[in-house]
N, C-alpha and C positions, 0 to 999 in steps of 0.2 A: 484324443488329446484335443486340448483347443486353448488358443491363448488370445486372450481377450486385452482390450488395450485400454487403456486409463484416459481419459477425456479430460481429466482435469489436470494430468500427469501429475502426478501426486506419488502414485508408484507408479514404474515401468507397463509391467502385464499381471493380470492375474491368466491361472493355467488351471483350467478346467481338467480334471478326469474324470470321466464320467460316461454312461450312456449318450448316444446321436442322441435321442429322446426325449434325455432332459436337458438337451441346449438351450432350450429356449429359456426355461429357469436357471440355468447357473447362471446365464447372461445377466437376466433379471439381480440373482444374489452379489454376483460380483458389481454390479453398478452400486450397490447401498454397500458394499464392500469398501469401494471406491469413496464414497460420501462418509462412511464411517472413519477411518484412516486419515482422509482430510480433517474430520473436526478433530479427532484425538492429537494428530503432528500439531494440531495451529494450539490445541492446550497445554498438552506436554511436552512439546520443545521435542520431545524426540524423536530423528526421520521415520517414515515409516519403511516396512519392508521395502525392494526392490521389485520384487517376487513374491507374487501370494498365490498358494494354492486352497483350490476350492477341489475336494476329493468327495468321490461319489464312493460310501460305503456299505455295508450287505446292512438289513433292518435287524439284523441280531443285536446290532451294538445300542442300539434305541435310545441313543443320544446324539447330540452335536460334541464333537471333542475337536476340542480348540489348543490349536499348538502357535509357538512363534511360525509365523508367516502363514496357517495353514488351517484348514476346518473340513473335518472328515464327517461327513453330513450323511445319513441314513439314506436309501432311497426315498422313501415315503416321505418323507419330511420336503422332499424337490417337488411334490404335488400342491395343488392348488388347493386353497380352504375347502372350495366346493367338492375338491374327489377326494379328499381327504378320509381315509374309514373313522369315523367319526366313535366307534366304539374302542378305537388305540388310542390312553389316553396318554400312555408313554411318550410318543413320539411328538415331537413340540412342534409348532409349525414355523418354518423358515420366514412366512408370512407377516409373524408377529415382529413389527420393530424392535421392542421393549427386549426379545430374547438375542436377538440378531446382536443386539448393540450390546447387550453383555458380551454374547460369545465372543464378536471380533476384539470388545474391547479385555478379555479375556486372552485371547491368542496376542495380546500388543502387548501385559504386563506379562505376562506367562513366560514373553521372549527379550522384555526388557531387561525388570530387576528381578533376584529370583529372592524371595522371603527368604530367612529361615529362622529357624528357634522356635517354640511356641506359640509365638504371635504368627506364622508364614503365612494361616487360611486367611489370615484378615490383611495381612498386605498385598494378596493376592487376589483371593476368593473377593472379598468384601471391598476391595479399589477395582476391581474389574464391576462387579457388579453396580459401585455408584457413580463409574463412570458412564456405562450404560445410560445410568440414570439422567445424568449430565447432557448426553445427546440427545436423549428422548426430549429434556425439557427444553434444550435449544432447538431442536424443529420443531414440535410442538405446544410449545408456552409453557411459560413457570406453571399453570394451574395442571397440567398434564401431568409433569415431575412430582408436587405436592399428592395429586393422588396417588401414585408410586409409592410415596413415602407413607401415605396414610394406611395402605393397604397392607406395609411390610411392617407397620409398627403393630396393628390391629392384629395380626398372624402372628407376630413374635409373642405377641400377650395368651390369644389365645391357647397357642400350643406349648408354652414356657410358664409353669405357674411360679407365683415367686419364693415358694420353697423347695423348688426344684431349682432356681438358677443359677448358675453356674460364669466362671469368668472365662472371658472369649479367650484368652493363656490357657484357659484347661481346657477347653474340647478337643479332643482326639477321636471321640466314636464317631463313624463313620455316618449314622442314624442323623445324628446332629448338626454334621456340618451348615447343611443347606440352613436351618432355620435360626442357626447361630449366625452365621460370615455371609445369608444372601438377604437377613431381613434386619438382622440385630446390625448387622456390621455398616452397611452403607448409611442406616443412622447415624452409627459416633461417626464417619465422615462429613457426615452433615451437619450433624452442630458442632463440630472443628470449623468447620466453614463459616460459623454463624460470629464462634469464637472469635476468630483472628481477621474476618472479614474477607470480600472477593477475593481483592487483590494481592494478598497475601497470601491466602490459601492455595491462589494457582503458581506464582511464583513458588512460593515451597515446592510443591508437585516437578514444577519443568525441573527445578533445582537437585531434587531427588533421582528424578528420573535421568538427568544428566549424566549425576556423578558418580551414581552406579549402576548404568547401562552394562552390561553383560556381566554385572557383578554379584556378588551376594549380601544383601541387606538386613534390618535388624528392625525392631522399633524404636530401639535409640539412634537410628540413623536417621527415618521420616521424622520422628522427633524433632531434632538437632536445626533439618534445614528448615521444620516450619516454625523452629522460635526464631532461627537467625530473619528468614523472609518476614513476620511479624513484630520481631524485637519483643517476644511473650513467653516466659518461663512455660511450656507447656507437661511437665512434669506431672502434674497433681489431672489433666484430663485423660494422659494414656495410663496414671495408677489406677485413674477411677474408673475407667470403660473399659480397661483390657484386662486387667489384671483384679476387680473386683468387680462384684457378682452385685445387682441394682438398678432400681430405676427412680424414677420423677415423680414425686407428686407436689404439685406446685398449686397454691390459690391466690388469685386476686381480685380486688374487693375495689369500689371507688364509689367514693362520696363527694357529692358538688357542695360547699359549702356557701352559704347565704354573702349576696352582694357581687356587683358586676363592675366593669371598668377598671384592674381585669375580674375575670372570673377566673376564681380559688378552687382546688379541687382537691381532695385526698388519696392516694392509690396505693393499699398494704398490699405486699408479695409477702409468700409463707411458705416454705418450704413444709411439708409433712414427712419429707427419708432424709436421713442422714447424708443423699448424694446432690449434690447443690448445684445450681447452671448459673452465668450472667445472660438475661434478658435482654430484649431489646423490646418494650414498651410500647404499645401502641392508643392512642388515645382520639377516639372516633368524637367528631367532633358535628353538631347541627347540619351543618351546610355538607355534610357526610366526606369534610376530608379529612384528613389523619395527620395528628401531628407527634411525636415518638423520642425516644428519648435512651438512652440505655443503662441498665441496673446491673451494676459489678458485682461479678462471683464474691466479693469480702467487706460489701456495702456493708457496713454497722445496722445501717434501720433498714426497720421491716415495713418503714409507710415511709413516702415524699409529699410533702403539700406543694402542691406546683398551680404556674398561674396562664392564662391565657386568655387574649384579646376574643377571645371566638367562643362561643358556650358548649364544653361537653357535653357528652351522653353516659358516656362510658369507655371503658380501656381494655386489652385482651394482649396475650402474651404475642408477640408477632410470629406467624412461622407454626401455631405449635404440633402440627401435625410432623414436623422436620425435627420435630425434641421423642425423646423414647418418655412421655410423659404419660402418665394413668390415666385410665377414662375419671378416673375418681376425684383428678386434678378442673379446678375452674378456672381455665384460658379464656372464658372473657366474660365481664360483665354482665353483657348486653344479654346470655343467654340465663339471666336467673330471672328475668321479667325487668316490669311489666310489660302488657302486650305495644304501648307506644315503643318500647324497647327491639321490642321485634323488626321494626322495620326498617332500624340501621345495620341490623348482620348482612345482608346484600345475599349473593347467590341464592335468589326465589325458584322454584316454579310451585304452579300451579296446578291442582289435581281435583277436576270433577268428579264427581260420585255417578257411577253409571245406572246405579239405582233396579238393576236387575230387569232394565228393559223399559222403565216405566217411564216413557216420553214426555208426560207434563211434568214429572220428577224433574229429569235429566234436561229440560227446557229451561227449569226455574234454576238450577244448579250454573247451566252457562252462565246465565245471566247475572248471578248473584258472579261469578269467575271473573266475567269480563267488567265486574264495577271494579274489581279487583284490580285487577290489571291498570286501569283508569284511575284510581287512585294513587295505584305505587308509580304512575306516569308525574301524575298532578303535583303530587308531595316531595317526588324524591327522585325524579326525571329518571326511572329505570324502566327499561322494558323487558317485561318479565313473560316468558314463555308461559300456555296453559296446554294441558294436555289430559287423557283420561286415566284415569284411576288403573287401567289394566293398558296402558303403553309403559308404564314404570318397574324398571327391575330391580332388585336387592342393592344392587351399585347407587342405580338414581336414586334410592334412599337415602346410602348413609352421604352420598355427596351434596344433597339439596340441603335448606331449609325450606321445609315444606309448607306450604298453604291448601289446607283436606278443603274442599267445599262438598259437604254430604254428613249426614247420619252414620253411627255407626254400621246400622246396616245396611245403609246404602252408599258411603264411600270403600271400596275393599279396602285399600290401604287404612283407614284407620280400622276397621276390624281386624286385620291383619296385629295393629298395635294392641288391640283392646285385653289381649291379658297381660301386655306386658307396661300400660299404663295404669296409674293409681285413678283417672279420671273417666267418666262415661256418662254420656248424655243420650237420655234416652226419654220416652213417651211420659216418664215419670215423674223424673226430674234430672238432677244431676248427681252422680254419684262417686263419693271421693273413699276411697278405700271403704269400709263398711257405713260410713255416713252417706243421707242423701237429703241432697237438699228440696223437698217438694215441689209438687205442682204440675200438672198435667198442661196440656198446647205451652212446654218452653221452645222458646229458640234462642239462641249462644253462642259466644265465642272462647275460647279459651287458649291458654298455650301451654306446653309440657315438654319435656329434654325427651328427643328423639332416642327411641329406642336401639335404631341401629345405628347411630351416631351420638352419644349424650353429649358433644360439643358442637350439636345444629339442635335448633327448635322444629318443634310441630305448632300449626297455628289451622284449631280445627274449627269449621264454619259452619254452624245453623242458621245461616242471616236469609236464608233463601226465600223464606217463608211470607215476609215481609213485603211492603208495597214502598216502603222508605227509605229502601238502599241505605242500614243504617251503618253509617261510618266507625271504623274499627282504632284509626291511625294513632289516632290521641288517647286510647286509655289506658292511663292511668291504674289497673290490675291485669290480674292473672287471668281473671274471667268474668265475664259479665252474660248475664242472662235476665230472661225480658219475658214476660207472660203473654200471650198472642191476646189472650180476653181480656185480662185486667189492667196488662201493663205495667203491672210491679216489676221489681229489678232486684235481682242481687248479684253485687259485686265482690270480689276483695281477692285472696292470695293465695297458693298453694303452700308457699314457702318464700323465706323475708331473706335469710342469710346464706345455706347450704342447699344445692339444688338436689342435694340425695333426701333430706329432709323435707318427706311430706306431710304434712297437717291435715288429716280430719276436719273441717273449718266448724265449730258451734255452731250450727245453723239460725240467722236470723230468719225472722219471720211473722204475721202478725194473720191471723185467720180472721173474717171479720164473718159475724152473723147478722149485722146489720152497718150497711146494705150490704147487699150481693155482690153487687157490681160496684163500678168505680162512678155513679151518680149520686149525689144524696140531694131529693127530693127535697128542697121548703119552702113549705108550705106557712110558715111561723119562723123565728128568729133564734128557735132552739131548736136539737136536734140530739139522740141521745144514740151512742156509739157503741155499739154489743161487738163483742170478740173473745180471743185465748190467743194470748201470744207465748212464743218458746220463749225469747230472752225481753229482758226491760227494753220499752221504747219511750220513743216520742210523739206528741201528736203536736201539730205547728197549723195554725190556722188564723182568723182575720187578718189576711199578708196584704191587705190593704189600708194597715192603718197608720206606718207611716206615710201615703197620701192626703189624710183624713185629720190624724193627732199629732205626726212625726212622732211617732210611737212604735216601739218594734214590733211586729208580728205576735200572736199566743204562743207561747211554748210550754208544755206539760209532760212533766214524766211519770209515764205508766208502769210499773211495774211486773214482772211477767207472770204470766197467770190468765184466769178469763178475772174483764175486765167488763165497768158497762159504766161511760162516762160522758155526761149533760155535757154539750157544749153552744152557749150562745154566739150568733152568729152575728157578723154585721150585714146591713142589706144599703142597697143604695148605686147608685150608676158606680161608685168609686171601687165598692164589693160582685158585681153582676159574672164578673168574668176568673171570680174566686178561686180557691180549691182547698182543699186540705192535705198536708202531707203527714203520711207514718214512716219514720226513721231508726233504725235498728242497728244497732254495729257491735262486733267483735273484735278480736284482734286481727282475723282474719277476713271478715265479710262485712257488708254493707248493705241493709237490706231497704227499699224505698218505694212508696206506692204513694198515689196521687188519687186525690178523689175529687172530683168538679164538685161545684155547688151549682144546681138547677133551681135558682128563685123561682117560684111561681106564686102569681097573684100579684097586688101592685106594689111598685118599686118605688115610685116616685116620692123625694121626702118632703116632710113641711115644708110649705112656703114662709119665710120668714120677714116681717120688716122690721129693722132695727134703724132708727135716727141718725142721721151721719151728723150734726153738729159736734162742732169741738167744741167742750164744756169746759169751766175749768172751777176748782174743788180747790176751800180752804182747808191748808195742813191742818188735819184733829178732825174734818167733816166726812161726815159718812158718801161715799160716793154710790150714788144711786142710778142705775140705767135699768131703763123700760123697754119693750116690745111685745110686736106683735102677733102672731101666728095662727097657720090655718094649714088644716091637711083634707085631700080630696077621700077620706077614710076614716081617720081617727078624728074623734070629737076632742077642740082644741084645749077642754081641761086636763086633755089627757096623755097633751103633748108631754114632752121632757126634755129639757134643755142644760146644758153644761158649758163652761165659758173657762177664759185663760187668761190671763193676765201678763204683757209683756211675752210671748214667747213659753211663757210653761204648762206644764202639766195641766191638761184639763181639769175640772172635777168631775165630779159623779153628776150622772147623770139624774135630772128633779124633775118635779113641780115647780110653775110657776110663770110667770113672765117679769119678774124681777131680779134685779141683782143687787146685794146692798153689801159692797165693798167698804171695808174698815182698815184702819192702819196705814195705809196708800202713802209713800215716801213722794216730800216733794219732786216735780219734774213731770214730763209728757209720759205718759204712759198710750199701750194701745188694747183694747177689748176684743174679744174674741170669741163670738156665739155660735153653737150647734147644736143642732134640733133632732130628735128622733120621734119616730111614733111608735105606735102602739103594732109594727109589722118589724120594727129594727131600722130600718128606711133612715139615713142620715141625712142634714146636709151640713153642709163642712164647707161648704161656698157662698158664706155670709160675710161680705164686706165688712173685715174688722172697723174700729172705730177707735178716735183718740179721742185722750180726753188731756188735763193737763193739772198738776197740785201745784199749789202757791205757796208760800207762808202770806 
């Protein structure tokens, strides 16, 4: 026997009953007990026991037994982690602070208030387990506490199916006690804390512990004390969560409405089950700040229209891990996409694919990972760690929003997820369910719900082949693909309203027979575009038109199927860097391909001489304007001209060196002249001339 003094004087001493060779571990355990008792006394008010015993027991007991002011500990549990028999899974390690915190809390509550009735295990075991979780949150941070709550929720859902679920007050089978009272029970206490608030929750527990210390208590007793502390009626809460069987499924939705100063937005919160809860709702702003408000349990509105001086990007249920919310719930609108919203989630980790040892590709993936790290720091001021795929474990996959660099065969995490998500990007193209967006030599990026935790997101990036470090932070789509050779791109959405409703996109696309690549070689001013389209599409060309004529570019509709379209391209200096754009759009996807024009041969437009003398004409008299023109390749007689009056649309090109204008109204007018040679080169820079019509 050895007496160990408490340096903090919370309790007078701990008495260790055990073997001498376990004395050092006894001192370590006692020190941890002192710290735990000090915390529980400060939180729950009831004085800690003045004498505490730690008693070494034979290994046949297989677990730590907690009694009032004492712990009975199997001999093997005194061993250090590295010294333990790893094969003995039944003996828990006292080096685990979570386990020791729960055991000491069990000792505290079991010796303070004696729960009775059908809810006794809830008052004893569940409250002890949650007290241990509170201590871990205080010692290691709130994120650790939330992680413990998440684990409890996930484990409860894995082991208890909805059809088999029973009320806490009805559980008596020994094999059900752990999953109901150490997993669900702590979540019930945590939800209660969020309903009535921090101050009321801890005040109510202090009053409960003080009033019933050394006595028996029921659910009604703890409910009354918490109601007095909060000023709220809580009968509904204990009836719903202790005396009934059920869980929550909530969906939250966010829509930003037009207008600014202030910004207005609509939030919808809908329950999919009879169980209901009040929630705190967080609204995430573009500067990553959060504005919060409370959504009352009995709020008659399923949606609210709110306003803010800052621009919002999405909304979430505050701390969803602390509720008995099913995985089918949508708790954060940012997880519904698009890619641009992903970067407002936070809690990221970047995992590089190790490529089965391919040094060249590992180097390329690392460069892409470093680019993401810099991008997140630049735009969001986030310091995100980079790790190798092989260094993440199953708990990491549940914990983080993952940025995975590498293809399915190159990143082991993406490979692990491949049969759990409906999207795969490989050398053939991108597969969504049974549909494929074809094209080899593709690179791309997409987001999907995390199979390990559907409330988080996976972003898979395969742009490490690129030399332009393609920036993804502002992509307003769920996926973006680009062909390495042709540059054509396909982008779109997997889902719009329900993250569990995945749509196989109707694949838009245009396959070209002519030209084969992305360059149209122009010897004349006409070209025939030939190919086959899977969907209706548009072609846009002569994009220099606004500079020349002030008119929009040509945009023509082409129906799905085989096509052959003759296009008249305009030439000249304004069109030298022109291009042709092919685009096609379905409900979930947009296809785009850009073809550059390569003008071969002469590109100089005709030279035009237009007299600049201001002339006057009488009303009713024909206005006649003459000019001269030459070209270094086209005969003068073959040069064509068009003109416009007072910035009106120009006439059609035609031969001739005179314009005869009839019916011109009284006033000052402007005459603008254009010339085009046989190759299609246009002179649009001829200075306009003015004339006046008088009575």
